[in-house]
C-alpha positions in Angstrom: 1.1 -3.8 17.4 -1.6 -4.3 14.7 -1.6 -2.1 11.6 -4.9 -1.1 10.0 -6.1 0.2 6.6 -9.0 2.6 7.0 -11.2 3.4 3.9 -12.9 6.8 4.2 -15.5 7.7 1.6 -15.2 11.5 1.1 -16.8 12.6 -2.3 -14.3 14.8 -4.1 -11.4 14.0 -1.8 -9.0 14.1 -4.8 -10.1 17.7 -5.4 -9.4 19.0 -1.9 -6.9 21.8 -1.8 -3.6 21.7 0.1 -5.2 24.0 2.7 -8.1 21.6 3.2 -5.9 18.5 3.5 -3.8 20.4 5.9 -6.8 21.2 8.0 -8.0 17.6 8.0 -4.5 16.5 9.0 -4.4 19.0 11.9 -7.7 17.8 13.1 -6.6 14.2 13.0 -3.3 15.0 14.8 -5.2 16.8 17.6 -7.4 13.9 18.2 -4.4 11.5 18.2 -2.7 13.8 20.9 -5.9 13.4 23.0 -6.1 9.6 22.5 -2.4 9.1 23.5 0.5 7.3 22.1 -1.0 3.9 21.5 -2.5 5.0 18.2 -0.3 6.4 15.4 -1.2 7.7 11.9 1.4 6.3 9.5 0.2 7.9 6.2 -2.8 8.3 3.9 -3.5 7.9 0.2 -5.9 10.4 -1.3 -7.8 9.2 -4.4 -10.8 10.5 -6.3 -13.6 10.0 -3.7 -11.8 8.1 -0.9 -8.9 8.5 1.5 -7.1 5.3 2.6 -5.3 5.7 5.9 -2.7 3.5 7.6 -2.8 3.5 11.3 -1.1 1.5 14.0 -3.3 0.8 17.1 -3.8 -1.9 19.7 -7.4 -2.5 18.4 -10.1 -1.5 16.0 -12.1 0.2 18.6 -9.4 2.9 19.1 -9.3 3.5 15.4 -13.1 3.9 15.4 -12.9 6.3 18.4 -10.3 8.4 16.5 -12.8 8.6 13.6 -15.7 9.5 15.8 -13.9 12.2 17.7 -12.4 13.7 14.5 -15.7 13.6 12.6 -14.2 11.4 9.9 -15.9 8.5 8.2 -14.5 5.0 8.6 -16.5 3.1 6.1 -14.1 0.1 6.3 -11.4 -0.9 8.8 -9.3 -3.9 8.0 -6.4 -5.3 10.0 -3.2 -5.9 7.9 -2.2 -9.5 8.3 0.9 -9.4 6.0 2.8 -7.1 3.8 4.3 -8.0 0.5 6.3 -6.2 -2.2 8.5 -7.1 -5.1 11.1 -8.4 -2.8 8.6 -11.1 -1.5 9.1 -12.8 -4.8 12.7 -13.3 -4.3 14.0 -16.7 -3.3 
């Protein structure tokens, strides 16, 4: 199943409290339960003014539907084509 990186522009994201991040996470999980098992949230990276989320879903439209129902921005959605890491350099 395809994996996606979602860029969410949220000014001040890096300054959100643990309680605020928990609330966002709970909202996301509630929407995921409604949408069904085809879409999965893997994890997210919180930076200064953005949150980058990794999702597994059958298509981009379902990722957009999650964002719409959750009230989250989805400024950019990119399908992951390959994954590399330091072991990719080994022969």
